[in-house]
Structures are given as C-alpha cells and as structure tokens.
C-alpha positions as CSV (number, residue, x, y, z in Angstrom):
1,M,204.7,-82.0,30.9
2,P,207.7,-81.3,28.7
3,P,208.3,-81.5,25.2
4,T,210.8,-84.4,25.8
5,L,208.5,-86.2,27.9
6,L,207.1,-88.3,24.5
7,S,208.8,-90.7,22.8
8,A,209.7,-90.5,18.9
9,R,208.4,-94.4,18.9
10,G,205.0,-93.5,20.0
11,G,204.4,-93.1,23.3
12,A,206.5,-93.3,26.9
13,P,209.1,-96.2,27.3
14,G,207.9,-96.5,30.4
15,C,204.7,-98.2,29.5
16,K,205.7,-101.5,29.3
17,F,208.4,-102.1,31.9
18,S,208.2,-104.7,34.7
19,P,204.5,-105.0,36.2
20,A,206.2,-106.0,39.7
21,L,205.0,-102.6,42.1
22,A,208.0,-102.3,44.1
23,R,207.1,-101.7,48.0
24,R,208.0,-98.4,49.8
25,T,210.6,-98.8,52.3
26,T,211.2,-96.7,55.5
27,P,213.7,-93.8,54.4
28,T,216.7,-93.1,56.6
29,A,216.1,-90.8,59.2
30,A,217.5,-87.8,58.5
31,P,219.1,-85.5,61.6
32,S,216.6,-82.7,62.8
33,P,217.7,-79.3,61.6
34,R,217.6,-76.5,63.5
35,L,214.9,-73.8,63.4
36,T,216.7,-71.1,61.8
37,T,215.9,-69.3,58.4
38,T,217.9,-68.7,55.5
39,K,218.9,-65.0,54.7
40,R,218.8,-65.4,51.3
41,R,217.4,-63.4,48.5
42,P,215.5,-65.2,45.5
43,A,216.5,-65.3,42.0
44,A,214.7,-62.6,39.8
45,V,211.5,-64.1,38.1
46,R,211.4,-62.4,34.7
47,P,207.4,-62.6,34.2
48,P,205.9,-63.2,30.4
49,A,204.0,-60.4,28.7
50,A,201.2,-59.4,30.3
51,V,197.8,-60.4,28.2
52,G,194.1,-59.2,29.5
53,A,191.9,-56.7,29.2
54,A,191.8,-52.9,30.5
55,G,192.9,-52.8,34.1
56,A,195.2,-55.9,33.7
57,D,198.3,-53.5,34.8
58,D,196.9,-53.2,38.5
59,A,196.1,-56.6,38.5
60,L,199.5,-57.8,37.3
61,L,201.4,-55.4,39.7
62,Q,198.9,-57.1,42.9
63,Q,200.1,-60.4,41.0
64,Q,204.2,-59.7,41.2
65,Q,204.0,-58.3,44.7
66,R,202.2,-61.7,45.9
67,Q,204.7,-63.3,44.1
68,R,207.8,-62.0,45.7
69,Q,206.3,-62.3,49.1
70,L,205.7,-66.2,48.1
71,R,209.1,-66.6,47.3
72,L,210.8,-64.8,49.9
73,S,208.4,-66.8,52.4
74,A,209.2,-69.8,51.0
75,L,213.3,-69.2,51.4
76,D,212.8,-67.6,55.0
77,R,210.6,-70.6,56.1
78,P,212.6,-73.1,59.2
79,Q,214.2,-76.0,57.5
80,S,211.7,-78.3,59.5
81,L,209.9,-81.1,57.7
82,V,211.4,-83.3,59.8
83,L,210.4,-81.8,63.4
84,V,207.1,-81.6,61.4
85,A,206.7,-84.9,60.8
86,A,206.5,-85.8,64.7
87,R,203.1,-84.2,64.6
88,A,201.8,-85.7,61.1
89,Q,198.9,-88.5,62.2
90,P,199.4,-91.9,61.1
91,L,199.1,-92.7,57.2
92,Q,195.9,-94.6,56.5
93,R,195.8,-96.3,53.1
94,L,192.5,-96.3,51.4
95,Q,190.9,-98.1,48.2
96,W,188.5,-96.2,46.4
97,R,186.5,-97.5,43.8
98,V,185.5,-95.2,40.7
99,G,184.1,-95.3,37.2
100,D,182.0,-97.6,35.1
101,D,184.1,-100.3,36.2
102,A,184.4,-100.0,39.7
103,C,188.0,-99.8,39.1
104,A,190.0,-99.9,42.8
105,L,192.6,-96.8,43.0
106,E,195.3,-96.6,45.7
107,V,194.7,-93.6,48.3
108,F,197.0,-92.2,50.6
109,Y,195.5,-89.9,53.8
110,R,196.7,-88.6,56.5
111,P,194.4,-86.5,58.8
112,P,194.9,-83.3,59.9
113,Y,197.4,-82.6,63.5
114,R,194.5,-81.0,65.8
115,G,197.0,-80.5,68.5
116,G,198.4,-76.7,69.7
117,G,201.7,-75.1,70.2
118,A,204.2,-72.4,68.9
119,V,206.6,-74.7,67.9
120,V,204.3,-76.7,65.5
121,A,202.9,-73.6,64.4
122,A,206.4,-71.7,63.9
123,A,208.0,-75.0,61.9
124,A,204.5,-75.6,59.7
125,G,203.8,-72.1,58.7
126,S,200.1,-73.1,59.9
127,S,197.6,-69.9,60.6
128,S,196.1,-70.0,63.9
129,S,192.7,-71.1,61.8
130,S,191.5,-74.1,63.1
131,P,191.4,-77.3,60.7
132,A,188.1,-77.3,60.1
133,S,188.5,-74.0,58.0
134,R,191.3,-75.3,56.0
135,P,190.4,-77.2,52.9
136,P,191.8,-80.9,52.1
137,V,194.7,-81.3,49.8
138,L,194.4,-83.6,47.0
139,L,198.0,-84.6,45.7
140,V,198.0,-86.1,41.9
141,H,201.3,-87.9,41.0
142,G,203.4,-87.3,38.1
143,L,205.1,-89.6,35.1
144,F,206.5,-92.8,36.4
145,R,205.6,-91.8,40.0
146,A,202.3,-93.0,42.1
147,A,200.9,-91.8,45.5
148,W,204.1,-92.9,47.5
149,S,206.2,-90.0,45.9
150,W,203.9,-87.4,47.9
151,E,204.4,-89.5,51.1
152,E,208.1,-88.6,51.6
153,S,207.2,-85.1,52.8
154,F,204.1,-83.3,51.2
155,L,201.6,-85.7,52.5
156,P,203.1,-85.8,56.3
157,A,204.2,-82.0,56.4
158,L,200.5,-81.3,55.3
159,S,199.0,-83.1,58.1
160,A,201.3,-81.5,60.4
161,S,200.2,-78.3,59.5
162,G,196.5,-79.1,59.9
163,R,195.3,-80.2,56.6
164,A,193.8,-83.2,55.4
165,A,196.1,-84.7,52.4
166,Y,195.1,-87.2,50.3
167,A,197.4,-88.4,47.4
168,V,195.9,-90.7,44.6
169,S,197.5,-93.4,42.6
170,L,196.3,-93.1,39.1
171,R,195.0,-96.3,37.2
172,G,197.9,-98.8,36.5
173,Q,200.0,-96.8,39.0
174,G,201.0,-97.5,42.0
175,G,198.8,-100.0,44.1
176,S,195.9,-98.9,42.0
177,E,194.2,-101.3,39.6
178,L,194.4,-100.4,35.7
179,A,190.7,-101.5,35.1
180,G,187.9,-102.7,37.6
181,D,186.0,-106.1,37.3
182,G,183.0,-104.0,38.4
183,G,181.1,-106.8,36.0
184,G,178.4,-105.5,33.3
185,G,179.1,-103.9,30.3
186,G,181.1,-101.1,31.9
187,A,184.1,-103.1,33.0
188,T,184.3,-104.4,29.6
189,D,184.0,-100.8,27.6
190,V,186.8,-99.4,29.5
191,A,189.1,-101.9,29.3
192,A,188.7,-102.4,25.6
193,A,189.0,-98.2,25.4
194,I,192.1,-98.2,27.6
195,Q,193.3,-101.6,25.4
196,E,192.8,-100.1,22.3
197,A,193.8,-96.6,22.8
198,G,197.5,-98.0,24.3
199,G,197.1,-96.0,27.2
200,V,194.3,-94.5,29.7
201,P,192.7,-92.2,27.8
202,M,191.9,-88.7,29.0
203,D,188.0,-88.9,29.2
204,V,188.8,-91.7,31.5
205,I,191.3,-90.1,33.2
206,M,189.1,-87.1,34.0
207,A,186.2,-89.2,35.1
208,D,188.3,-90.6,37.7
209,L,189.7,-87.5,39.1
210,E,186.0,-85.9,39.1
211,A,184.9,-89.0,41.8
212,V,188.0,-89.2,43.3
213,V,187.4,-85.1,43.9
214,A,184.0,-85.7,45.1
215,R,184.8,-88.5,47.7
216,V,187.6,-86.2,48.9
217,A,184.9,-83.8,49.9
218,E,182.5,-86.4,51.6
219,H,185.3,-88.1,53.7
220,H,186.6,-84.8,54.7
221,A,183.0,-83.8,55.5
222,E,182.8,-87.3,57.7
223,E,185.9,-86.9,59.1
224,E,184.7,-83.6,60.5
225,R,181.6,-84.9,61.3
226,R,183.3,-87.9,63.6
227,W,185.8,-85.0,65.0
228,R,182.9,-82.7,66.4
229,R,181.0,-85.7,67.8
230,W,184.2,-86.8,69.4
231,E,184.4,-83.3,70.9
232,S,181.2,-83.3,72.0
233,E,180.7,-86.5,73.2
234,G,184.1,-88.3,73.6
235,A,186.5,-85.6,75.2
236,G,184.5,-85.2,78.5
237,G,181.6,-82.7,79.2
238,S,178.1,-81.8,77.6
239,S,177.3,-81.9,74.3
240,S,176.6,-78.4,75.1
241,S,179.7,-77.0,76.9
242,R,182.0,-78.9,73.9
243,N,180.2,-78.0,71.0
244,D,177.8,-74.6,70.7
245,G,177.4,-75.4,67.0
246,P,175.6,-78.1,65.0
247,L,176.9,-81.2,64.3
248,S,175.8,-81.8,60.7
249,V,178.8,-80.8,57.9
250,D,178.1,-80.0,54.4
251,A,180.1,-81.9,51.8
252,A,179.8,-79.3,49.5
253,Q,182.0,-76.8,51.9
254,H,184.6,-79.5,52.0
255,A,185.9,-79.3,48.0
256,P,189.6,-79.9,48.2
257,V,192.4,-78.0,46.9
258,L,193.5,-80.1,43.5
259,V,197.6,-80.5,43.3
260,G,199.2,-81.8,40.5
261,H,202.9,-82.6,39.3
262,S,204.6,-82.7,36.2
263,L,202.0,-85.1,33.9
264,G,199.7,-84.3,37.0
265,G,199.6,-80.7,36.6
266,M,198.7,-81.2,33.0
267,F,195.7,-83.5,34.1
268,V,195.0,-80.6,36.9
269,Q,195.0,-78.2,34.2
270,E,192.2,-80.0,32.4
271,Y,190.5,-80.8,34.9
272,L,190.6,-76.6,35.3
273,A,189.8,-76.1,31.6
274,R,186.6,-78.5,31.1
275,M,184.9,-76.9,34.7
276,H,185.6,-73.5,33.4
277,Q,183.8,-74.5,30.0
278,Q,181.2,-76.3,31.3
279,Q,180.5,-73.5,33.7
280,Q,180.0,-71.1,30.8
281,Q,178.0,-73.6,29.1
282,Q,175.5,-73.0,32.0
283,Q,175.9,-69.4,32.5
284,Q,174.8,-69.2,28.7
285,Q,171.9,-71.1,28.9
286,Q,171.1,-69.7,31.8
287,Q,170.8,-66.2,29.9
288,Q,169.1,-67.4,27.1
289,Q,166.7,-69.6,29.6
290,A,167.5,-72.6,27.1
291,A,164.9,-75.5,27.9
292,L,167.7,-77.8,27.3
293,S,170.1,-78.9,30.3
294,S,173.7,-78.2,30.2
295,P,176.9,-80.8,30.7
296,R,177.4,-81.5,35.0
297,P,180.3,-79.2,35.5
298,P,182.9,-81.4,37.4
299,P,183.0,-81.4,41.5
300,P,184.4,-77.8,42.4
301,I,188.1,-77.3,43.8
302,R,189.0,-74.3,46.1
303,G,192.3,-73.5,43.6
304,A,194.8,-75.4,42.1
305,A,198.1,-76.1,42.3
306,L,200.8,-76.6,39.4
307,L,204.0,-78.1,40.1
308,A,206.8,-79.0,37.8
309,S,204.6,-78.7,35.5
310,A,204.1,-77.1,32.0
311,T,201.1,-74.9,31.3
312,A,199.1,-75.8,28.3
313,G,200.3,-74.5,25.0
314,T,204.0,-75.1,26.1
315,V,203.9,-78.9,26.0
316,M,205.1,-78.9,22.4
317,D,206.8,-75.9,21.8
318,F,210.0,-77.9,20.6
319,A,211.8,-74.5,19.1
320,R,211.7,-72.4,22.2
321,F,212.6,-75.8,24.4
322,A,215.8,-76.4,22.6
323,S,216.7,-72.4,22.1
324,D,216.1,-73.1,26.0
325,V,218.6,-75.5,26.6
326,G,220.6,-75.6,23.9
327,L,219.8,-78.2,20.6
328,P,223.0,-81.2,21.8
329,E,220.8,-81.1,25.0
330,F,217.4,-80.7,23.9
331,L,218.6,-84.3,21.7
332,W,220.5,-85.7,24.3
333,Q,217.0,-85.1,26.4
334,M,215.0,-87.0,23.1
335,W,217.3,-90.2,23.3
336,I,216.8,-90.5,26.6
337,V,212.9,-90.7,26.3
338,A,213.4,-92.4,23.4
339,T,215.3,-95.4,24.6
340,G,214.0,-95.3,28.7
341,Q,217.3,-95.0,29.9
342,H,216.7,-93.0,32.7
343,L,214.4,-95.9,33.9
344,R,217.1,-98.2,33.8
345,D,220.5,-95.8,34.3
346,L,220.2,-94.1,37.7
347,S,223.0,-91.2,36.8
348,V,220.8,-90.6,34.0
349,A,217.9,-90.1,36.2
350,R,219.6,-88.3,38.3
351,Y,220.4,-86.1,35.4
352,C,216.6,-85.8,34.4
353,W,215.2,-85.2,38.0
354,W,217.2,-84.8,41.1
355,P,220.4,-82.6,41.8
356,D,223.9,-84.1,41.8
357,E,225.2,-85.0,45.9
358,E,227.1,-81.8,45.5
359,T,224.9,-79.5,44.4
360,S,224.0,-75.9,46.4
361,D,221.1,-74.1,46.2
362,G,223.5,-71.1,45.5
363,E,224.3,-72.6,41.6
364,G,222.2,-70.7,39.3
365,A,220.9,-67.8,41.8
366,D,222.0,-64.5,41.8
367,D,223.6,-65.0,45.2
368,S,226.5,-67.3,45.7
369,D,226.6,-66.9,49.8
370,S,224.3,-70.3,50.4
371,N,226.3,-73.1,51.5
372,V,222.7,-75.2,52.1
373,K,223.1,-78.4,50.3
374,L,220.1,-79.7,47.9
375,G,222.0,-82.7,46.7
376,V,220.0,-86.5,47.1
377,P,222.5,-88.8,48.5
378,A,223.2,-91.8,46.4
379,E,221.2,-94.4,48.5
380,Q,218.7,-92.4,48.6
381,A,218.3,-91.6,44.3
382,R,219.0,-95.5,44.3
383,R,215.9,-96.0,47.0
384,W,213.5,-93.6,44.6
385,H,214.8,-95.0,41.3
386,A,213.6,-98.5,42.4
387,L,210.0,-97.1,43.4
388,I,210.1,-95.4,40.1
389,V,211.1,-98.4,38.0
390,G,208.3,-100.7,39.7
391,S,205.3,-97.9,39.8
392,S,203.8,-98.2,36.3
393,R,202.5,-100.9,35.2
394,A,200.3,-99.3,32.2
395,C,200.9,-95.8,30.6
396,P,198.9,-93.4,32.3
397,Y,198.0,-91.2,28.9
398,V,197.6,-91.4,25.4
399,R,200.1,-90.3,23.5
400,G,198.2,-88.7,20.2
401,E,195.6,-86.9,23.2
402,V,198.5,-85.3,24.8
403,T,200.2,-84.3,21.4
404,R,196.7,-82.4,20.5
405,W,196.6,-81.1,24.2
406,S,195.8,-77.9,24.3
407,P,193.2,-76.1,26.5
408,P,191.9,-72.5,26.0
409,P,192.8,-70.1,28.3
410,R,190.5,-69.2,31.2
411,P,187.1,-67.4,30.2
412,A,187.6,-63.8,30.9
413,A,185.0,-62.8,33.3
414,D,183.0,-59.1,34.1
415,E,183.2,-58.0,37.5
416,S,179.5,-59.2,38.7
417,E,180.4,-62.6,37.2
418,Q,183.8,-62.7,39.5
419,Q,181.5,-61.7,42.6
420,R,179.0,-64.0,41.6
421,S,181.3,-67.5,41.0
422,P,184.9,-66.4,41.3
423,P,187.0,-68.8,39.7
424,P,189.6,-70.9,41.9
425,P,193.1,-69.5,42.3
426,V,196.0,-71.5,40.5
427,L,199.6,-71.2,41.8
428,A,202.0,-72.4,39.0
429,L,205.6,-73.8,41.1
430,G,208.7,-74.6,39.5
431,G,212.3,-75.2,40.5
432,A,215.0,-72.9,38.4
433,R,217.1,-76.2,37.9
434,D,214.3,-78.1,36.2
435,R,215.9,-79.6,33.2
436,I,212.5,-81.1,32.5
437,I,210.2,-78.2,32.8
438,R,211.4,-75.1,32.0
439,P,211.3,-71.9,34.1
440,W,209.3,-70.4,30.8
441,Q,206.7,-73.5,30.9
442,V,206.2,-72.7,34.5
443,A,205.8,-68.9,34.2
444,A,203.4,-69.3,30.8
445,A,200.5,-69.9,33.8
446,R,200.8,-66.2,34.4
447,A,198.8,-65.7,31.5
448,H,196.9,-68.7,30.7
449,W,195.3,-69.4,33.8
450,G,196.0,-66.1,35.7
451,A,198.3,-68.2,37.8
452,D,200.5,-66.9,40.8
453,V,204.0,-67.8,39.3
454,V,206.8,-69.0,41.9
455,V,210.4,-70.3,40.1
456,L,212.8,-71.0,43.2
457,P,216.9,-71.4,42.8
458,G,218.4,-74.5,42.8
459,L,215.4,-76.7,42.9
460,T,214.9,-79.3,40.0
461,H,211.9,-81.4,38.9
462,D,210.8,-83.6,41.5
463,I,210.4,-80.6,44.3
464,M,208.5,-82.5,46.5
465,L,211.3,-85.0,47.3
466,G,215.0,-84.5,48.9
467,P,216.2,-81.0,50.8
468,G,214.1,-78.7,48.4
469,A,210.8,-80.5,48.9
470,E,210.9,-77.9,52.3
471,R,210.8,-74.9,50.1
472,A,208.2,-76.2,47.5
473,F,206.0,-77.2,50.6
474,G,207.0,-73.7,52.5
475,S,205.4,-71.4,48.8
476,L,202.7,-73.8,48.6
477,V,201.5,-73.4,52.3
478,D,201.8,-69.7,52.1
479,W,199.9,-69.2,49.0
480,L,197.0,-72.0,50.9
481,E,196.9,-69.5,53.4
482,Q,197.4,-66.0,51.1
483,R,194.7,-66.9,48.4
484,V,192.6,-70.0,49.5
485,E,192.0,-70.5,53.0
486,A,192.3,-66.2,53.7
487,A,189.1,-65.8,50.9
488,A,187.1,-68.6,52.6
489,P,183.6,-67.3,53.9
C-alpha cells in the first residue's frame, strides 16, 4: 500500500464509482513459448540495515543467500505459463458465507493437477513431492481488483504445479456481497458499521479473512479425503492395494499459505500481526498460569507472501517516497489518486500499474542484453481496465485506519520457543519498476517480518498480470518449495 494510495479528499476515489460488475472475458490466447531459460543476471537488491539480536549477522547472511537463489531461479525459470495452463484443473466458482451477517464471498478455486510427466514438472517448477504434501494457497487481491486478477495466471499456474489454489473477492469487490442478509442483529450491526465508517473496517476484514482461512483448510482437507477415497475405491483395485494409510484427514494440517497483492498484502500483514500478538498473550498467560483465557488466535497459516505490498511503517512515509521518485512525480501521483484519473484514463492506468507495450525487462536492470518484452498490449490493457472499473462497489478499507496502521514487528523469540512454535516464513516480492510500491517499501519487510526479499527487474505493480507474471510466479513457487514445503514435518 503506497503513500499515494490515499486521496486528499478522504478515501480512495474508486469507492463511489459505478456499481456495475464487469464480466470477465476470456483472454486472447498467446502463442506457446519455447521451453528455454533466460541467461540473465538479476539486478542487485540493496538490503536495509540489519536489526536484531546477537547472531543476526549469520542469519542475515543465510537470508541473503536464499534471496539470491530465489532471484536467480526466478530469472532462469522457463517462460511456460501458457504450457502450464494446459495442465490446470477447471475453475470452480464457490460462494462462502462468513461473518455475523452471513455475507456471501466469491471464491475462485482450482484443484491441484495430480498427473505426472517431466514436461509439467519442468514447466511448473514443481518438486517431486505429492500434491497432498503441499499446502493450499489462498490469494488476496489488491485495491480495485477481485478474484479475477489471480485467474489471469497465478490460479491456473498454481493448479498445474500440483497445488490447490483459492482466490477470494473481499466484501463489495467482484462477485462478493458488501453486507449479508443473514437475519438477526448481526447483519444490521455489520451493515451499520460499514456505512458509518465509509468503508469496510479492519476488524470486519480480519474476521472475514480468518473465516476464509479456516474454510480453505476444511475444504482442502475434504478434497484430499475425497481423492484418497477415489484412489482406494474408484480407480480400480481394493482399498488395501490402493492406499495403505487411513482415509481420515486432519483439517488443521491443511493450513494455507496466505498471499496478498498490494492492499491485500497489508491485510496479510495485519493477519500476521494479530496472530503473533495473540500467540504472545497465550504464552504469557501460560507462563503466569493465569486463570483467564486469552483471545483465540487466528487460524494458523503455513506462510505469508506479500506481492508489491508496502511494509508496515512505510505506508505513510511521504518524505522518503517523494525523495525516491522526485517531487514532480510524487505530486503527479497524488493528483492521480485525488482525482481518480487512473480509473477514467487508460494511459494513466498504464502508468500506475502496467509497463508500456515497448518495455523490455532490461530496462532499469544492470544488464542491457535482454530482448524479452514485458509490455502489455493495448487490447489486454483495455480489458483489464474495464474489469478494474467494474470490480469495486464499495471502499474495501477505512481511510483513518490505514493512515494510523502500524503493526509492530514480529516479536523476537528465544531458540526454544522458535523450535516449539516457529513463526510462518514470509516472502516480500516486488518489481524494480513499480511506481506505486517502491523497492525500499518491499525490502523493509526483511527487518519488520524477517522476510525473504526479492525485487525482480522490469516488473511493475501488477506483477500477477502480463508476461512478467511468469517471473513472479517462479519466485513464489521456489519460495514455497524451499521455505514452506521443505520445512513440512
């Protein structure tokens, strides 16, 4: 979430525009790329000053080595999302009711591909582990977006790599209701809170997100249970010959990895902060043997990824932002947000979110020999812009809460506590040419959340859309394999 996201008039200008929801159209098929790797050297990412307790130097060195490996593997990964999409499972559109008002949220779901073959493994970058050993992935969209923004590439690519992929549309976005009509006082209270605040309060968003995280774990467990039953009974052969293990599946073992883009990344960070805070309260009460029960922590997650999202503490740092981009561009961005011009003018939208048609990924990097084009064609940009304009029927946040938002860093823990309850790994992934979320805002997640930080050259703000999505997806999958799935018991 950049400093420039907030309007000087008291909110995001997109909160009041057309209630019409644009229908998603089928994207124009792109030619199948060749399975060749790109021999490039990534742009250097300058890490922020290291902070922490004694021994942080070794930990920082290991972290920097992991980050370098992630950047290299992302650039060397085959440009193959089109080929991978051929293995993606069909999209399922779900509707889950959450909250005291039983609000219906739109959820896109693609089951994991369970086939074999070296072509798929090479294209998707998937490891030899089975889909059952990989946690589901829950994707949370950014401002003026909805679940459709993940269906462009990440949902089918995750499915093709053998991972269950879910994308939720937040309240009032996409096909989700703003407030439910579940009856009783709960529905009235939630609707009144949204109307009074002029947007969806953070507490409501967190309650929704907690409910969706729990539903994803339950749904994924049931899907695995159904698959095991099919293997043991429906695919031929007896149960003993097809499956030696039990058919029961523990939903607690299917906690998802939470991935947020831009504003969605802010919500993921708030989820992390509340989870850390409530876990600390529980540990303190256990140590003190307190009789009172502490608040129930949010449902567990296996990891968190922040895509083109400003780290807590950098959202309102206008001085550094202006110093980074220059005062004229800073004022230009503030004017865009104050007037909502990016929602009316396609050229302004392209400036904010997507690269120009002629953009090369060598631009802004430390090597100029690349001829890989990352530009977004005009027809594709027009389609995305129409979807953006029709995605939001209400402001998905409260301006005052965002201006005051500053969750504390991840608390330090001793070695025994780390072993007993290790915090979920965090990835901060951004684009070097992002005009909305600057690389320093992404890199600050290293100190704040202990995150692995990857800034890819050539990529702009919507890193999950367009040709650059292949690189972002590659970094995400590498991180899942190295930091999440490899640590699974």
